[in-house]
N, CA and C atoms as a LAMMPS dump frame, in Angstrom:
ITEM: TIMESTEP
0
ITEM: NUMBER OF ATOMS
267
ITEM: BOX BOUNDS ff ff ff
-5.0000000000000000e+02 5.0000000000000000e+02
-5.0000000000000000e+02 5.0000000000000000e+02
-5.0000000000000000e+02 5.0000000000000000e+02
ITEM: ATOMS id mol type element x y z
1 1 1 N 10.313 -210.501 154.919
2 1 2 C 9.776 -209.18 155.197
3 1 3 C 10.621 -208.524 156.291
4 2 1 N 10.902 -207.28 156.128
5 2 2 C 11.74 -206.562 157.081
6 2 3 C 10.974 -206.33 158.375
7 3 1 N 11.727 -206.359 159.491
8 3 2 C 11.107 -206.124 160.792
9 3 3 C 10.778 -204.643 160.96
10 4 1 N 9.715 -204.394 161.678
11 4 2 C 9.312 -203.015 161.965
12 4 3 C 10.241 -202.449 163.036
13 5 1 N 10.658 -201.174 162.882
14 5 2 C 11.544 -200.585 163.897
15 5 3 C 10.844 -200.516 165.258
16 6 1 N 11.634 -200.566 166.309
17 6 2 C 11.075 -200.499 167.659
18 6 3 C 10.496 -199.112 167.924
19 7 1 N 9.715 -199.01 168.983
20 7 2 C 9.117 -197.723 169.336
21 7 3 C 10.186 -196.685 169.644
22 8 1 N 11.276 -197.11 170.303
23 8 2 C 12.358 -196.164 170.611
24 8 3 C 12.991 -195.617 169.343
25 9 1 N 13.202 -196.481 168.357
26 9 2 C 13.787 -196.038 167.1
27 9 3 C 12.845 -195.091 166.362
28 10 1 N 11.547 -195.408 166.379
29 10 2 C 10.574 -194.547 165.707
30 10 3 C 10.454 -193.208 166.423
31 11 1 N 10.473 -193.225 167.765
32 11 2 C 10.398 -191.968 168.512
33 11 3 C 11.624 -191.104 168.264
34 12 1 N 12.786 -191.728 168.199
35 12 2 C 14.022 -190.995 167.929
36 12 3 C 13.983 -190.373 166.538
37 13 1 N 13.507 -191.127 165.56
38 13 2 C 13.417 -190.599 164.2
39 13 3 C 12.415 -189.452 164.123
40 14 1 N 11.302 -189.581 164.815
41 14 2 C 10.309 -188.514 164.822
42 14 3 C 10.872 -187.256 165.472
43 15 1 N 11.565 -187.425 166.594
44 15 2 C 12.169 -186.272 167.274
45 15 3 C 13.22 -185.606 166.38
46 16 1 N 14.016 -186.394 165.698
47 16 2 C 15.044 -185.838 164.805
48 16 3 C 14.395 -185.065 163.655
49 17 1 N 13.33 -185.612 163.075
50 17 2 C 12.644 -184.925 161.974
51 17 3 C 12.007 -183.633 162.457
52 18 1 N 11.381 -183.672 163.621
53 18 2 C 10.761 -182.465 164.165
54 18 3 C 11.81 -181.393 164.454
55 19 1 N 12.946 -181.798 164.981
56 19 2 C 14.027 -180.857 165.269
57 19 3 C 14.533 -180.208 163.979
58 20 1 N 14.693 -180.997 162.942
59 20 2 C 15.17 -180.452 161.675
60 20 3 C 14.157 -179.482 161.069
61 21 1 N 12.875 -179.815 161.146
62 21 2 C 11.85 -178.917 160.613
63 21 3 C 11.853 -177.599 161.379
64 22 1 N 11.95 -177.673 162.702
65 22 2 C 11.985 -176.439 163.502
66 22 3 C 13.217 -175.602 163.188
67 23 1 N 14.36 -176.24 162.996
68 23 2 C 15.57 -175.498 162.643
69 23 3 C 15.421 -174.797 161.294
70 24 1 N 14.83 -175.472 160.328
71 24 2 C 14.621 -174.86 159.007
72 24 3 C 13.65 -173.686 159.12
73 25 1 N 12.557 -173.872 159.873
74 25 2 C 11.579 -172.792 160.038
75 25 3 C 12.221 -171.596 160.722
76 26 1 N 12.972 -171.824 161.803
77 26 2 C 13.63 -170.711 162.491
78 26 3 C 14.649 -170.034 161.588
79 27 1 N 15.337 -170.796 160.773
80 27 2 C 16.289 -170.209 159.832
81 27 3 C 15.603 -169.329 158.806
82 28 1 N 14.489 -169.809 158.262
83 28 2 C 13.758 -169.013 157.279
84 28 3 C 13.171 -167.748 157.909
85 29 1 N 12.64 -167.866 159.108
86 29 2 C 12.107 -166.685 159.793
87 29 3 C 13.24 -165.699 160.07
88 30 1 N 14.406 -166.194 160.43
89 30 2 C 15.555 -165.314 160.655
90 30 3 C 15.967 -164.578 159.393
91 31 1 N 15.968 -165.284 158.264
92 31 2 C 16.313 -164.62 157.005
93 31 3 C 15.279 -163.578 156.624
94 32 1 N 13.993 -163.9 156.796
95 32 2 C 12.947 -162.93 156.479
96 32 3 C 13.037 -161.734 157.419
97 33 1 N 13.407 -161.957 158.682
98 33 2 C 13.52 -160.864 159.65
99 33 3 C 14.627 -159.886 159.263
100 34 1 N 15.652 -160.36 158.554
101 34 2 C 16.686 -159.434 158.082
102 34 3 C 16.13 -158.49 157.03
103 35 1 N 15.239 -159.004 156.188
104 35 2 C 14.68 -158.196 155.105
105 35 3 C 13.545 -157.319 155.624
106 36 1 N 12.641 -157.915 156.419
107 36 2 C 11.483 -157.192 156.952
108 36 3 C 11.509 -157.355 158.474
109 37 1 N 12.108 -156.42 159.202
110 37 2 C 12.27 -156.578 160.652
111 37 3 C 10.953 -156.718 161.421
112 38 1 N 9.856 -156.152 160.911
113 38 2 C 8.576 -156.244 161.614
114 38 3 C 7.989 -157.655 161.605
115 39 1 N 8.475 -158.508 160.744
116 39 2 C 7.976 -159.887 160.678
117 39 3 C 8.268 -160.612 161.982
118 40 1 N 9.358 -160.27 162.614
119 40 2 C 9.735 -160.934 163.859
120 40 3 C 8.658 -160.755 164.928
121 41 1 N 8.033 -159.599 164.966
122 41 2 C 6.952 -159.357 165.923
123 41 3 C 5.767 -160.283 165.654
124 42 1 N 5.443 -160.473 164.373
125 42 2 C 4.323 -161.345 164.016
126 42 3 C 4.615 -162.809 164.301
127 43 1 N 5.871 -163.147 164.456
128 43 2 C 6.236 -164.53 164.782
129 43 3 C 6.356 -164.713 166.29
130 44 1 N 6.934 -163.733 166.977
131 44 2 C 7.168 -163.865 168.414
132 44 3 C 5.874 -163.884 169.23
133 45 1 N 4.869 -163.15 168.809
134 45 2 C 3.609 -163.119 169.568
135 45 3 C 2.933 -164.489 169.573
136 46 1 N 2.717 -165.145 168.434
137 46 2 C 2.111 -166.484 168.484
138 46 3 C 3.005 -167.519 169.179
139 47 1 N 4.314 -167.395 169.013
140 47 2 C 5.217 -168.328 169.701
141 47 3 C 5.109 -168.127 171.207
142 48 1 N 5.055 -166.876 171.643
143 48 2 C 4.898 -166.596 173.07
144 48 3 C 3.586 -167.15 173.609
145 49 1 N 2.502 -166.978 172.863
146 49 2 C 1.215 -167.539 173.281
147 49 3 C 1.274 -169.063 173.332
148 50 1 N 1.939 -169.667 172.38
149 50 2 C 2.09 -171.122 172.386
150 50 3 C 2.872 -171.602 173.593
151 51 1 N 3.927 -170.876 173.948
152 51 2 C 4.719 -171.241 175.125
153 51 3 C 3.876 -171.115 176.387
154 52 1 N 3.052 -170.052 176.468
155 52 2 C 2.158 -169.907 177.625
156 52 3 C 1.171 -171.07 177.712
157 53 1 N 0.656 -171.509 176.574
158 53 2 C -0.276 -172.637 176.574
159 53 3 C 0.409 -173.915 177.049
160 54 1 N 1.622 -174.144 176.594
161 54 2 C 2.362 -175.345 177.005
162 54 3 C 2.655 -175.296 178.501
163 55 1 N 3.094 -174.138 178.997
164 55 2 C 3.364 -174.012 180.43
165 55 3 C 2.089 -174.184 181.25
166 56 1 N 0.984 -173.65 180.759
167 56 2 C -0.299 -173.81 181.44
168 56 3 C -0.651 -175.287 181.54
169 57 1 N -0.481 -176.028 180.46
170 57 2 C -0.771 -177.457 180.475
171 57 3 C 0.159 -178.196 181.434
172 58 1 N 1.449 -177.876 181.372
173 58 2 C 2.406 -178.603 182.202
174 58 3 C 2.169 -178.378 183.685
175 59 1 N 1.929 -177.135 184.074
176 59 2 C 1.804 -176.839 185.498
177 59 3 C 0.401 -177.074 186.034
178 60 1 N -0.614 -176.521 185.37
179 60 2 C -1.966 -176.606 185.895
180 60 3 C -2.666 -177.886 185.457
181 61 1 N -2.555 -178.226 184.195
182 61 2 C -3.253 -179.396 183.666
183 61 3 C -2.785 -180.697 184.297
184 62 1 N -1.508 -180.879 184.432
185 62 2 C -0.998 -182.11 185.055
186 62 3 C -1.331 -182.153 186.538
187 63 1 N -1.283 -180.992 187.209
188 63 2 C -1.651 -180.952 188.626
189 63 3 C -3.113 -181.342 188.784
190 64 1 N -3.983 -180.809 187.914
191 64 2 C -5.405 -181.123 187.995
192 64 3 C -5.642 -182.603 187.711
193 65 1 N -4.972 -183.156 186.724
194 65 2 C -5.148 -184.571 186.4
195 65 3 C -4.719 -185.448 187.571
196 66 1 N -3.605 -185.117 188.199
197 66 2 C -3.136 -185.899 189.345
198 66 3 C -4.101 -185.766 190.518
199 67 1 N -4.621 -184.571 190.75
200 67 2 C -5.565 -184.358 191.844
201 67 3 C -6.846 -185.147 191.604
202 68 1 N -7.367 -185.113 190.395
203 68 2 C -8.58 -185.869 190.08
204 68 3 C -8.346 -187.374 190.209
205 69 1 N -7.166 -187.834 189.79
206 69 2 C -6.841 -189.26 189.912
207 69 3 C -6.796 -189.669 191.382
208 70 1 N -6.181 -188.852 192.224
209 70 2 C -6.131 -189.144 193.665
210 70 3 C -7.526 -189.133 194.274
211 71 1 N -8.345 -188.187 193.868
212 71 2 C -9.705 -188.104 194.387
213 71 3 C -10.522 -189.331 193.955
214 72 1 N -10.338 -189.76 192.724
215 72 2 C -11.048 -190.941 192.238
216 72 3 C -10.612 -192.182 193.008
217 73 1 N -9.316 -192.317 193.263
218 73 2 C -8.819 -193.451 194.048
219 73 3 C -9.372 -193.416 195.465
220 74 1 N -9.436 -192.225 196.057
221 74 2 C -9.976 -192.093 197.408
222 74 3 C -11.458 -192.452 197.425
223 75 1 N -12.202 -192.046 196.404
224 75 2 C -13.62 -192.383 196.333
225 75 3 C -13.825 -193.883 196.182
226 76 1 N -12.971 -194.529 195.404
227 76 2 C -13.09 -195.979 195.215
228 76 3 C -12.819 -196.723 196.513
229 77 1 N -11.822 -196.304 197.269
230 77 2 C -11.528 -196.987 198.531
231 77 3 C -12.602 -196.702 199.566
232 78 1 N -13.228 -195.523 199.495
233 78 2 C -14.281 -195.171 200.447
234 78 3 C -15.559 -195.962 200.17
235 79 1 N -15.863 -196.217 198.916
236 79 2 C -17.103 -196.903 198.559
237 79 3 C -16.944 -198.403 198.41
238 80 1 N -15.759 -198.943 198.629
239 80 2 C -15.554 -200.38 198.505
240 80 3 C -16.271 -201.087 199.653
241 81 1 N -17.189 -202.007 199.328
242 81 2 C -17.913 -202.705 200.398
243 81 3 C -16.992 -203.667 201.14
244 82 1 N -17.204 -203.769 202.434
245 82 2 C -16.415 -204.69 203.251
246 82 3 C -17.274 -205.901 203.572
247 83 1 N -16.639 -207.019 203.746
248 83 2 C -17.387 -208.239 204.058
249 83 3 C -17.688 -208.281 205.574
250 84 1 N -18.663 -209.089 205.957
251 84 2 C -19.042 -209.167 207.368
252 84 3 C -17.987 -209.853 208.194
253 85 1 N -17.134 -210.646 207.563
254 85 2 C -16.082 -211.33 208.333
255 85 3 C -15.086 -210.332 208.893
256 86 1 N -14.948 -209.157 208.25
257 86 2 C -14.048 -208.127 208.768
258 86 3 C -14.594 -207.521 210.071
259 87 1 N -15.914 -207.52 210.231
260 87 2 C -16.524 -206.884 211.398
261 87 3 C -16.812 -207.868 212.534
262 88 1 N -16.62 -209.146 212.317
263 88 2 C -16.997 -210.132 213.326
264 88 3 C -16.025 -210.174 214.501
265 89 1 N -14.833 -209.698 214.335
266 89 2 C -13.864 -209.771 215.418
267 89 3 C -13.95 -208.653 216.359
């Protein structure tokens, strides 16, 4: 039985396939835009909104996740019970 490809190989193949699909889609939209110039507006608006969503996630969402993780760690260290041997000295 053939070995399963490693995660790096699978990720590389997935990235390559996604890149090719995006190139084909952009090419087709470009060809349609030559025939019907107003189509470009209908494509750019959703793409712009998608880019805003991605930027929102990258900047605000990751910051919030890191802040919550730090707060959770701080709460765990604050509520960790100490033994009496620590206080005897």
